[in-house]
CHARMM-style PDB file with segment names, atoms N, HN, CA, C and O in Angstrom:
ATOM      1  N   UNK     1      31.968  12.549 -11.302  1.00  0.00      PROA
ATOM      2  CA  UNK     1      31.364  13.402 -10.711  1.00  0.00      PROA
ATOM      3  C   UNK     1      31.413  13.216  -8.983  1.00  0.00      PROA
ATOM      4  O   UNK     1      31.723  14.109  -8.194  1.00  0.00      PROA
ATOM      5  N   UNK     2      31.055  11.932  -8.663  1.00  0.00      PROA
ATOM      6  HN  UNK     2      30.804  11.207  -9.304  1.00  0.00      PROA
ATOM      7  CA  UNK     2      31.214  11.689  -7.203  1.00  0.00      PROA
ATOM      8  C   UNK     2      32.647  11.790  -6.707  1.00  0.00      PROA
ATOM      9  O   UNK     2      32.860  12.103  -5.536  1.00  0.00      PROA
ATOM     10  N   UNK     3      33.661  11.531  -7.574  1.00  0.00      PROA
ATOM     11  HN  UNK     3      33.488  11.276  -8.526  1.00  0.00      PROA
ATOM     12  CA  UNK     3      35.024  11.684  -7.191  1.00  0.00      PROA
ATOM     13  C   UNK     3      35.386  13.129  -6.931  1.00  0.00      PROA
ATOM     14  O   UNK     3      36.152  13.405  -6.008  1.00  0.00      PROA
ATOM     15  N   UNK     4      34.863  14.064  -7.712  1.00  0.00      PROA
ATOM     16  HN  UNK     4      34.241  13.839  -8.462  1.00  0.00      PROA
ATOM     17  CA  UNK     4      35.114  15.486  -7.469  1.00  0.00      PROA
ATOM     18  C   UNK     4      34.529  15.817  -6.202  1.00  0.00      PROA
ATOM     19  O   UNK     4      35.223  16.462  -5.417  1.00  0.00      PROA
ATOM     20  N   UNK     5      33.269  15.454  -5.843  1.00  0.00      PROA
ATOM     21  HN  UNK     5      32.704  14.930  -6.480  1.00  0.00      PROA
ATOM     22  CA  UNK     5      32.738  15.764  -4.436  1.00  0.00      PROA
ATOM     23  C   UNK     5      33.441  15.251  -3.376  1.00  0.00      PROA
ATOM     24  O   UNK     5      33.546  15.872  -2.319  1.00  0.00      PROA
ATOM     25  N   UNK     6      34.070  13.872  -3.614  1.00  0.00      PROA
ATOM     26  HN  UNK     6      33.984  13.367  -4.473  1.00  0.00      PROA
ATOM     27  CA  UNK     6      34.777  13.350  -2.499  1.00  0.00      PROA
ATOM     28  C   UNK     6      36.153  14.023  -2.263  1.00  0.00      PROA
ATOM     29  O   UNK     6      36.727  13.905  -1.181  1.00  0.00      PROA
ATOM     30  N   UNK     7      36.621  14.661  -3.193  1.00  0.00      PROA
ATOM     31  HN  UNK     7      36.155  14.757  -4.072  1.00  0.00      PROA
ATOM     32  CA  UNK     7      37.982  15.475  -2.956  1.00  0.00      PROA
ATOM     33  C   UNK     7      37.757  16.697  -2.344  1.00  0.00      PROA
ATOM     34  O   UNK     7      38.577  17.165  -1.554  1.00  0.00      PROA
ATOM     35  N   UNK     8      36.489  17.386  -2.699  1.00  0.00      PROA
ATOM     36  HN  UNK     8      35.823  17.006  -3.340  1.00  0.00      PROA
ATOM     37  CA  UNK     8      36.081  18.661  -1.951  1.00  0.00      PROA
ATOM     38  C   UNK     8      35.781  18.383  -0.566  1.00  0.00      PROA
ATOM     39  O   UNK     8      36.219  19.061   0.363  1.00  0.00      PROA
ATOM     40  N   UNK     9      34.947  17.266  -0.425  1.00  0.00      PROA
ATOM     41  HN  UNK     9      34.591  16.715  -1.180  1.00  0.00      PROA
ATOM     42  CA  UNK     9      34.604  16.728   1.096  1.00  0.00      PROA
ATOM     43  C   UNK     9      35.991  16.484   1.931  1.00  0.00      PROA
ATOM     44  O   UNK     9      36.128  16.927   3.072  1.00  0.00      PROA
ATOM     45  N   UNK    10      36.931  15.792   1.304  1.00  0.00      PROA
ATOM     46  HN  UNK    10      36.819  15.432   0.378  1.00  0.00      PROA
ATOM     47  CA  UNK    10      38.216  15.786   2.149  1.00  0.00      PROA
ATOM     48  C   UNK    10      38.978  16.915   2.380  1.00  0.00      PROA
ATOM     49  O   UNK    10      39.694  17.041   3.374  1.00  0.00      PROA
ATOM     50  N   UNK    11      38.852  17.777   1.471  1.00  0.00      PROA
ATOM     51  HN  UNK    11      38.270  17.675   0.664  1.00  0.00      PROA
ATOM     52  CA  UNK    11      39.621  19.033   1.794  1.00  0.00      PROA
ATOM     53  C   UNK    11      38.994  19.890   2.747  1.00  0.00      PROA
ATOM     54  O   UNK    11      39.711  20.524   3.522  1.00  0.00      PROA
ATOM     55  N   UNK    12      37.589  20.010   2.801  1.00  0.00      PROA
ATOM     56  HN  UNK    12      37.007  19.496   2.172  1.00  0.00      PROA
ATOM     57  CA  UNK    12      36.797  20.530   3.846  1.00  0.00      PROA
ATOM     58  C   UNK    12      37.065  20.031   4.993  1.00  0.00      PROA
ATOM     59  O   UNK    12      37.427  20.791   5.891  1.00  0.00      PROA
ATOM     60  N   UNK    13      36.947  18.629   5.224  1.00  0.00      PROA
ATOM     61  HN  UNK    13      36.653  18.011   4.494  1.00  0.00      PROA
ATOM     62  CA  UNK    13      37.259  18.081   6.454  1.00  0.00      PROA
ATOM     63  C   UNK    13      38.513  18.246   7.134  1.00  0.00      PROA
ATOM     64  O   UNK    13      38.652  18.315   8.355  1.00  0.00      PROA
ATOM     65  N   UNK    14      39.510  18.312   6.177  1.00  0.00      PROA
ATOM     66  HN  UNK    14      39.397  18.257   5.185  1.00  0.00      PROA
ATOM     67  CA  UNK    14      40.923  18.476   6.709  1.00  0.00      PROA
ATOM     68  C   UNK    14      41.136  19.901   7.355  1.00  0.00      PROA
ATOM     69  O   UNK    14      41.851  20.112   8.334  1.00  0.00      PROA
ATOM     70  N   UNK    15      40.312  20.977   6.568  1.00  0.00      PROA
ATOM     71  HN  UNK    15      39.731  20.806   5.772  1.00  0.00      PROA
ATOM     72  CA  UNK    15      40.397  22.272   7.059  1.00  0.00      PROA
ATOM     73  C   UNK    15      39.599  22.489   8.376  1.00  0.00      PROA
ATOM     74  O   UNK    15      39.905  23.366   9.184  1.00  0.00      PROA
ATOM     75  N   UNK    16      38.639  21.703   8.524  1.00  0.00      PROA
ATOM     76  HN  UNK    16      38.391  20.992   7.867  1.00  0.00      PROA
ATOM     77  CA  UNK    16      37.662  21.699   9.685  1.00  0.00      PROA
ATOM     78  C   UNK    16      38.343  21.261  10.953  1.00  0.00      PROA
ATOM     79  O   UNK    16      38.001  21.766  12.023  1.00  0.00      PROA
ATOM     80  N   UNK    17      39.355  20.284  10.889  1.00  0.00      PROA
ATOM     81  HN  UNK    17      39.633  19.874  10.020  1.00  0.00      PROA
ATOM     82  CA  UNK    17      40.120  19.799  11.998  1.00  0.00      PROA
ATOM     83  C   UNK    17      41.377  20.374  12.288  1.00  0.00      PROA
ATOM     84  O   UNK    17      42.037  19.920  13.223  1.00  0.00      PROA
ATOM     85  N   UNK    18      41.852  21.449  11.507  1.00  0.00      PROA
ATOM     86  HN  UNK    18      41.316  21.818  10.747  1.00  0.00      PROA
ATOM     87  CA  UNK    18      42.958  22.187  11.656  1.00  0.00      PROA
ATOM     88  C   UNK    18      42.899  23.141  12.901  1.00  0.00      PROA
ATOM     89  O   UNK    18      43.916  23.305  13.574  1.00  0.00      PROA
ATOM     90  N   UNK    19      41.815  23.722  13.194  1.00  0.00      PROA
ATOM     91  HN  UNK    19      40.988  23.589  12.647  1.00  0.00      PROA
ATOM     92  CA  UNK    19      41.575  24.735  14.084  1.00  0.00      PROA
ATOM     93  C   UNK    19      41.072  23.898  15.433  1.00  0.00      PROA
ATOM     94  O   UNK    19      40.092  23.155  15.386  1.00  0.00      PROA
ATOM     95  N   UNK    20      41.878  24.111  16.674  1.00  0.00      PROA
ATOM     96  HN  UNK    20      42.674  24.714  16.712  1.00  0.00      PROA
ATOM     97  CA  UNK    20      41.452  23.380  17.827  1.00  0.00      PROA
ATOM     98  C   UNK    20      40.209  23.898  18.346  1.00  0.00      PROA
ATOM     99  O   UNK    20      39.480  23.133  18.978  1.00  0.00      PROA
ATOM    100  N   UNK    21      39.869  25.121  18.158  1.00  0.00      PROA
ATOM    101  HN  UNK    21      40.462  25.742  17.645  1.00  0.00      PROA
ATOM    102  CA  UNK    21      38.566  25.746  18.653  1.00  0.00      PROA
ATOM    103  C   UNK    21      37.470  25.107  17.871  1.00  0.00      PROA
ATOM    104  O   UNK    21      36.445  24.805  18.482  1.00  0.00      PROA
ATOM    105  N   UNK    22      37.555  24.874  16.652  1.00  0.00      PROA
ATOM    106  HN  UNK    22      38.388  25.119  16.155  1.00  0.00      PROA
ATOM    107  CA  UNK    22      36.456  24.234  15.956  1.00  0.00      PROA
ATOM    108  C   UNK    22      36.210  22.840  16.340  1.00  0.00      PROA
ATOM    109  O   UNK    22      35.057  22.425  16.462  1.00  0.00      PROA
ATOM    110  N   UNK    23      37.327  22.029  16.553  1.00  0.00      PROA
ATOM    111  HN  UNK    23      38.264  22.365  16.454  1.00  0.00      PROA
ATOM    112  CA  UNK    23      37.190  20.707  17.021  1.00  0.00      PROA
ATOM    113  C   UNK    23      36.440  20.661  18.439  1.00  0.00      PROA
ATOM    114  O   UNK    23      35.648  19.771  18.747  1.00  0.00      PROA
ATOM    115  N   UNK    24      36.788  21.713  19.240  1.00  0.00      PROA
ATOM    116  HN  UNK    24      37.432  22.436  18.989  1.00  0.00      PROA
ATOM    117  CA  UNK    24      36.284  21.781  20.585  1.00  0.00      PROA
ATOM    118  C   UNK    24      34.623  22.094  20.515  1.00  0.00      PROA
ATOM    119  O   UNK    24      33.792  21.593  21.273  1.00  0.00      PROA
ATOM    120  N   UNK    25      34.367  22.973  19.504  1.00  0.00      PROA
ATOM    121  HN  UNK    25      35.043  23.380  18.889  1.00  0.00      PROA
ATOM    122  CA  UNK    25      32.885  23.360  19.482  1.00  0.00      PROA
ATOM    123  C   UNK    25      32.035  22.279  18.865  1.00  0.00      PROA
ATOM    124  O   UNK    25      30.870  22.126  19.233  1.00  0.00      PROA
ATOM    125  N   UNK    26      32.696  21.377  17.753  1.00  0.00      PROA
ATOM    126  HN  UNK    26      33.642  21.502  17.454  1.00  0.00      PROA
ATOM    127  CA  UNK    26      31.932  20.557  17.134  1.00  0.00      PROA
ATOM    128  C   UNK    26      31.944  19.144  17.961  1.00  0.00      PROA
ATOM    129  O   UNK    26      30.933  18.445  17.888  1.00  0.00      PROA
ATOM    130  N   UNK    27      32.776  18.813  18.547  1.00  0.00      PROA
ATOM    131  HN  UNK    27      33.597  19.380  18.606  1.00  0.00      PROA
ATOM    132  CA  UNK    27      32.981  17.452  18.977  1.00  0.00      PROA
ATOM    133  C   UNK    27      32.877  17.541  20.694  1.00  0.00      PROA
ATOM    134  O   UNK    27      31.940  16.996  21.278  1.00  0.00      PROA
ATOM    135  N   UNK    28      33.663  18.091  21.236  1.00  0.00      PROA
ATOM    136  HN  UNK    28      34.424  18.534  20.762  1.00  0.00      PROA
ATOM    137  CA  UNK    28      33.995  18.037  22.660  1.00  0.00      PROA
ATOM    138  C   UNK    28      32.561  18.709  23.470  1.00  0.00      PROA
ATOM    139  O   UNK    28      31.883  18.079  24.282  1.00  0.00      PROA
ATOM    140  N   UNK    29      32.306  20.116  23.031  1.00  0.00      PROA
ATOM    141  HN  UNK    29      32.857  20.627  22.371  1.00  0.00      PROA
ATOM    142  CA  UNK    29      31.252  20.733  23.693  1.00  0.00      PROA
ATOM    143  C   UNK    29      30.047  20.011  23.729  1.00  0.00      PROA
ATOM    144  O   UNK    29      29.453  19.853  24.795  1.00  0.00      PROA
ATOM    145  N   UNK    30      29.568  19.492  22.512  1.00  0.00      PROA
ATOM    146  HN  UNK    30      30.051  19.621  21.646  1.00  0.00      PROA
ATOM    147  CA  UNK    30      28.180  18.802  22.486  1.00  0.00      PROA
ATOM    148  C   UNK    30      28.184  17.593  23.408  1.00  0.00      PROA
ATOM    149  O   UNK    30      27.177  17.350  24.073  1.00  0.00      PROA
ATOM    150  N   UNK    31      29.365  16.753  23.488  1.00  0.00      PROA
ATOM    151  HN  UNK    31      30.183  16.951  22.947  1.00  0.00      PROA
ATOM    152  CA  UNK    31      29.331  15.576  24.326  1.00  0.00      PROA
ATOM    153  C   UNK    31      29.343  16.023  25.784  1.00  0.00      PROA
ATOM    154  O   UNK    31      28.991  15.203  26.632  1.00  0.00      PROA
ATOM    155  N   UNK    32      29.716  17.249  26.153  1.00  0.00      PROA
ATOM    156  HN  UNK    32      30.001  17.915  25.464  1.00  0.00      PROA
ATOM    157  CA  UNK    32      29.509  17.471  27.546  1.00  0.00      PROA
ATOM    158  C   UNK    32      28.273  18.239  27.765  1.00  0.00      PROA
ATOM    159  O   UNK    32      27.685  18.076  28.833  1.00  0.00      PROA
ATOM    160  N   UNK    33      27.776  19.109  26.832  1.00  0.00      PROA
ATOM    161  HN  UNK    33      28.254  19.242  25.964  1.00  0.00      PROA
ATOM    162  CA  UNK    33      26.441  19.673  27.291  1.00  0.00      PROA
ATOM    163  C   UNK    33      25.184  18.854  27.008  1.00  0.00      PROA
ATOM    164  O   UNK    33      24.173  18.997  27.696  1.00  0.00      PROA
ATOM    165  N   UNK    34      25.247  18.081  26.093  1.00  0.00      PROA
ATOM    166  HN  UNK    34      26.068  17.964  25.534  1.00  0.00      PROA
ATOM    167  CA  UNK    34      23.953  17.375  25.752  1.00  0.00      PROA
ATOM    168  C   UNK    34      23.676  16.354  27.019  1.00  0.00      PROA
ATOM    169  O   UNK    34      22.540  16.319  27.491  1.00  0.00      PROA
ATOM    170  N   UNK    35      24.510  15.692  27.454  1.00  0.00      PROA
ATOM    171  HN  UNK    35      25.433  15.721  27.070  1.00  0.00      PROA
ATOM    172  CA  UNK    35      24.114  14.797  28.729  1.00  0.00      PROA
ATOM    173  C   UNK    35      23.577  15.683  29.813  1.00  0.00      PROA
ATOM    174  O   UNK    35      22.587  15.369  30.474  1.00  0.00      PROA
ATOM    175  N   UNK    36      24.337  16.944  30.004  1.00  0.00      PROA
ATOM    176  HN  UNK    36      25.141  17.199  29.467  1.00  0.00      PROA
ATOM    177  CA  UNK    36      23.868  17.933  31.196  1.00  0.00      PROA
ATOM    178  C   UNK    36      22.479  18.404  30.894  1.00  0.00      PROA
ATOM    179  O   UNK    36      21.636  18.473  31.788  1.00  0.00      PROA
ATOM    180  N   UNK    37      22.248  18.699  29.769  1.00  0.00      PROA
ATOM    181  HN  UNK    37      22.933  18.643  29.042  1.00  0.00      PROA
ATOM    182  CA  UNK    37      20.915  19.200  29.548  1.00  0.00      PROA
ATOM    183  C   UNK    37      19.820  17.965  29.670  1.00  0.00      PROA
ATOM    184  O   UNK    37      18.705  18.182  30.145  1.00  0.00      PROA
ATOM    185  N   UNK    38      20.137  16.917  29.299  1.00  0.00      PROA
ATOM    186  HN  UNK    38      21.043  16.741  28.912  1.00  0.00      PROA
ATOM    187  CA  UNK    38      18.990  16.090  29.508  1.00  0.00      PROA
ATOM    188  C   UNK    38      19.053  15.467  30.985  1.00  0.00      PROA
ATOM    189  O   UNK    38      18.062  14.893  31.437  1.00  0.00      PROA
ATOM    190  N   UNK    39      20.253  15.591  31.739  1.00  0.00      PROA
ATOM    191  HN  UNK    39      21.058  16.056  31.372  1.00  0.00      PROA
ATOM    192  CA  UNK    39      19.956  15.442  33.165  1.00  0.00      PROA
ATOM    193  C   UNK    39      19.111  16.536  33.686  1.00  0.00      PROA
ATOM    194  O   UNK    39      18.134  16.169  34.338  1.00  0.00      PROA
ATOM    195  N   UNK    40      19.272  17.686  33.544  1.00  0.00      PROA
ATOM    196  HN  UNK    40      20.066  17.984  33.014  1.00  0.00      PROA
ATOM    197  CA  UNK    40      18.405  18.843  34.089  1.00  0.00      PROA
ATOM    198  C   UNK    40      17.235  18.766  33.658  1.00  0.00      PROA
ATOM    199  O   UNK    40      16.429  19.190  34.486  1.00  0.00      PROA
ATOM    200  N   UNK    41      16.666  18.318  32.475  1.00  0.00      PROA
ATOM    201  HN  UNK    41      17.321  17.974  31.803  1.00  0.00      PROA
ATOM    202  CA  UNK    41      15.515  17.992  32.118  1.00  0.00      PROA
ATOM    203  C   UNK    41      14.831  16.883  33.013  1.00  0.00      PROA
ATOM    204  O   UNK    41      13.746  17.021  33.578  1.00  0.00      PROA
ATOM    205  N   UNK    42      15.604  15.808  33.051  1.00  0.00      PROA
ATOM    206  HN  UNK    42      16.485  15.697  32.592  1.00  0.00      PROA
ATOM    207  CA  UNK    42      15.005  14.865  33.941  1.00  0.00      PROA
ATOM    208  C   UNK    42      14.862  15.231  35.511  1.00  0.00      PROA
ATOM    209  O   UNK    42      13.952  14.730  36.172  1.00  0.00      PROA
ATOM    210  N   UNK    43      15.754  16.084  36.053  1.00  0.00      PROA
ATOM    211  HN  UNK    43      16.493  16.491  35.517  1.00  0.00      PROA
ATOM    212  CA  UNK    43      15.653  16.498  37.269  1.00  0.00      PROA
ATOM    213  C   UNK    43      14.537  17.282  37.570  1.00  0.00      PROA
ATOM    214  O   UNK    43      13.829  16.952  38.522  1.00  0.00      PROA
ATOM    215  N   UNK    44      14.256  18.334  36.861  1.00  0.00      PROA
ATOM    216  HN  UNK    44      14.830  18.601  36.088  1.00  0.00      PROA
ATOM    217  CA  UNK    44      13.171  19.169  36.825  1.00  0.00      PROA
ATOM    218  C   UNK    44      11.850  18.544  36.672  1.00  0.00      PROA
ATOM    219  O   UNK    44      10.843  18.836  37.317  1.00  0.00      PROA
ATOM    220  N   UNK    45      11.952  17.684  35.782  1.00  0.00      PROA
ATOM    221  HN  UNK    45      12.770  17.447  35.258  1.00  0.00      PROA
ATOM    222  CA  UNK    45      10.728  16.755  35.571  1.00  0.00      PROA
ATOM    223  C   UNK    45      10.234  15.936  36.860  1.00  0.00      PROA
ATOM    224  O   UNK    45       9.057  15.829  37.204  1.00  0.00      PROA
ATOM    225  N   UNK    46      11.281  15.409  37.473  1.00  0.00      PROA
ATOM    226  HN  UNK    46      12.237  15.496  37.194  1.00  0.00      PROA
ATOM    227  CA  UNK    46      10.965  14.675  38.449  1.00  0.00      PROA
ATOM    228  C   UNK    46      10.549  15.531  39.706  1.00  0.00      PROA
ATOM    229  O   UNK    46       9.758  15.086  40.537  1.00  0.00      PROA
ATOM    230  N   UNK    47      11.019  16.559  39.789  1.00  0.00      PROA
ATOM    231  HN  UNK    47      11.663  16.921  39.114  1.00  0.00      PROA
ATOM    232  CA  UNK    47      10.696  17.624  40.914  1.00  0.00      PROA
ATOM    233  C   UNK    47       9.364  18.189  40.687  1.00  0.00      PROA
ATOM    234  O   UNK    47       8.709  18.475  41.689  1.00  0.00      PROA
ATOM    235  N   UNK    48       8.849  18.400  39.503  1.00  0.00      PROA
ATOM    236  HN  UNK    48       9.381  18.167  38.689  1.00  0.00      PROA
ATOM    237  CA  UNK    48       7.712  18.811  39.097  1.00  0.00      PROA
ATOM    238  C   UNK    48       6.642  17.614  39.242  1.00  0.00      PROA
ATOM    239  O   UNK    48       5.485  17.942  39.504  1.00  0.00      PROA
ATOM    240  N   UNK    49       6.923  16.370  39.103  1.00  0.00      PROA
ATOM    241  HN  UNK    49       7.863  16.103  38.891  1.00  0.00      PROA
ATOM    242  CA  UNK    49       6.098  15.135  39.393  1.00  0.00      PROA
ATOM    243  C   UNK    49       5.806  15.125  40.988  1.00  0.00      PROA
ATOM    244  O   UNK    49       4.721  14.913  41.530  1.00  0.00      PROA
ATOM    245  N   UNK    50       6.929  15.380  41.539  1.00  0.00      PROA
ATOM    246  HN  UNK    50       7.810  15.552  41.099  1.00  0.00      PROA
ATOM    247  CA  UNK    50       6.623  15.139  43.076  1.00  0.00      PROA
ATOM    248  C   UNK    50       5.768  16.283  43.486  1.00  0.00      PROA
ATOM    249  O   UNK    50       4.829  16.011  44.234  1.00  0.00      PROA
ATOM    250  N   UNK    51       5.940  17.552  43.112  1.00  0.00      PROA
ATOM    251  HN  UNK    51       6.703  17.773  42.504  1.00  0.00      PROA
ATOM    252  CA  UNK    51       5.155  18.654  43.599  1.00  0.00      PROA
ATOM    253  C   UNK    51       3.615  18.396  43.218  1.00  0.00      PROA
ATOM    254  O   UNK    51       2.670  18.665  43.960  1.00  0.00      PROA
ATOM    255  N   UNK    52       3.520  17.826  41.929  1.00  0.00      PROA
ATOM    256  HN  UNK    52       4.288  17.608  41.326  1.00  0.00      PROA
ATOM    257  CA  UNK    52       1.964  17.486  41.638  1.00  0.00      PROA
ATOM    258  C   UNK    52       1.528  16.462  42.452  1.00  0.00      PROA
ATOM    259  O   UNK    52       0.377  16.563  42.875  1.00  0.00      PROA
ATOM    260  N   UNK    53       2.186  15.488  42.773  1.00  0.00      PROA
ATOM    261  HN  UNK    53       3.122  15.406  42.430  1.00  0.00      PROA
ATOM    262  CA  UNK    53       1.776  14.263  43.505  1.00  0.00      PROA
ATOM    263  C   UNK    53       1.332  14.807  44.924  1.00  0.00      PROA
ATOM    264  O   UNK    53       0.309  14.335  45.419  1.00  0.00      PROA
ATOM    265  N   UNK    54       2.053  15.780  45.605  1.00  0.00      PROA
ATOM    266  HN  UNK    54       2.885  16.163  45.203  1.00  0.00      PROA
ATOM    267  CA  UNK    54       1.852  16.221  46.930  1.00  0.00      PROA
ATOM    268  C   UNK    54       0.806  17.314  47.070  1.00  0.00      PROA
ATOM    269  O   UNK    54       0.422  17.716  48.168  1.00  0.00      PROA
ATOM    270  N   UNK    55       0.344  17.795  45.855  1.00  0.00      PROA
ATOM    271  HN  UNK    55       0.656  17.468  44.963  1.00  0.00      PROA
ATOM    272  CA  UNK    55      -0.630  19.014  45.993  1.00  0.00      PROA
ATOM    273  C   UNK    55      -1.911  18.455  46.355  1.00  0.00      PROA
ATOM    274  O   UNK    55      -2.266  17.393  45.844  1.00  0.00      PROA
ATOM    275  N   UNK    56      -2.701  19.116  47.255  1.00  0.00      PROA
ATOM    276  HN  UNK    56      -2.412  19.979  47.670  1.00  0.00      PROA
ATOM    277  CA  UNK    56      -3.907  18.785  47.806  1.00  0.00      PROA
ATOM    278  C   UNK    56      -4.965  19.700  47.189  1.00  0.00      PROA
ATOM    279  O   UNK    56      -4.806  20.920  47.215  1.00  0.00      PROA
ATOM    280  N   UNK    57      -5.938  19.192  46.688  1.00  0.00      PROA
ATOM    281  HN  UNK    57      -6.068  18.201  46.667  1.00  0.00      PROA
ATOM    282  CA  UNK    57      -7.061  20.145  46.005  1.00  0.00      PROA
ATOM    283  C   UNK    57      -8.130  20.144  46.897  1.00  0.00      PROA
ATOM    284  O   UNK    57      -8.469  19.152  47.541  1.00  0.00      PROA
ATOM    285  N   UNK    58      -8.643  21.182  46.947  1.00  0.00      PROA
ATOM    286  HN  UNK    58      -8.368  21.988  46.423  1.00  0.00      PROA
ATOM    287  CA  UNK    58      -9.949  21.351  47.716  1.00  0.00      PROA
ATOM    288  C   UNK    58     -10.988  21.737  46.761  1.00  0.00      PROA
ATOM    289  O   UNK    58     -10.878  22.649  45.942  1.00  0.00      PROA
ATOM    290  N   UNK    59     -12.080  20.921  46.936  1.00  0.00      PROA
ATOM    291  HN  UNK    59     -12.169  20.180  47.602  1.00  0.00      PROA
ATOM    292  CA  UNK    59     -13.242  21.032  45.867  1.00  0.00      PROA
ATOM    293  C   UNK    59     -14.547  21.488  46.836  1.00  0.00      PROA
ATOM    294  O   UNK    59     -14.928  20.816  47.795  1.00  0.00      PROA
ATOM    295  N   UNK    60     -15.081  22.593  46.460  1.00  0.00      PROA
ATOM    296  HN  UNK    60     -14.772  23.139  45.681  1.00  0.00      PROA
ATOM    297  CA  UNK    60     -16.316  22.905  47.259  1.00  0.00      PROA
ATOM    298  C   UNK    60     -17.439  22.826  46.362  1.00  0.00      PROA
ATOM    299  O   UNK    60     -17.441  23.214  45.194  1.00  0.00      PROA
ATOM    300  N   UNK    61     -18.484  22.245  47.048  1.00  0.00      PROA
ATOM    301  HN  UNK    61     -18.482  21.929  47.997  1.00  0.00      PROA
ATOM    302  CA  UNK    61     -19.763  22.117  46.465  1.00  0.00      PROA
ATOM    303  C   UNK    61     -20.830  23.369  46.932  1.00  0.00      PROA
ATOM    304  OT1 UNK    61     -21.984  23.389  46.502  1.00  0.00      PROA
TER     305      UNK     61
END
């Protein structure tokens, strides 16, 4: 039973890597986009922290 599943898995894996667009969208694109997304999150987070630290609040009684 496991042997049959392994055969199907191998066939599907081979067909997956035949098309260059599929390889690009599964392997290369995430390797480029994920670091860029996390860098952007870190950058905007640090900008927001700086703005919060420089904010002066006026409290009136």
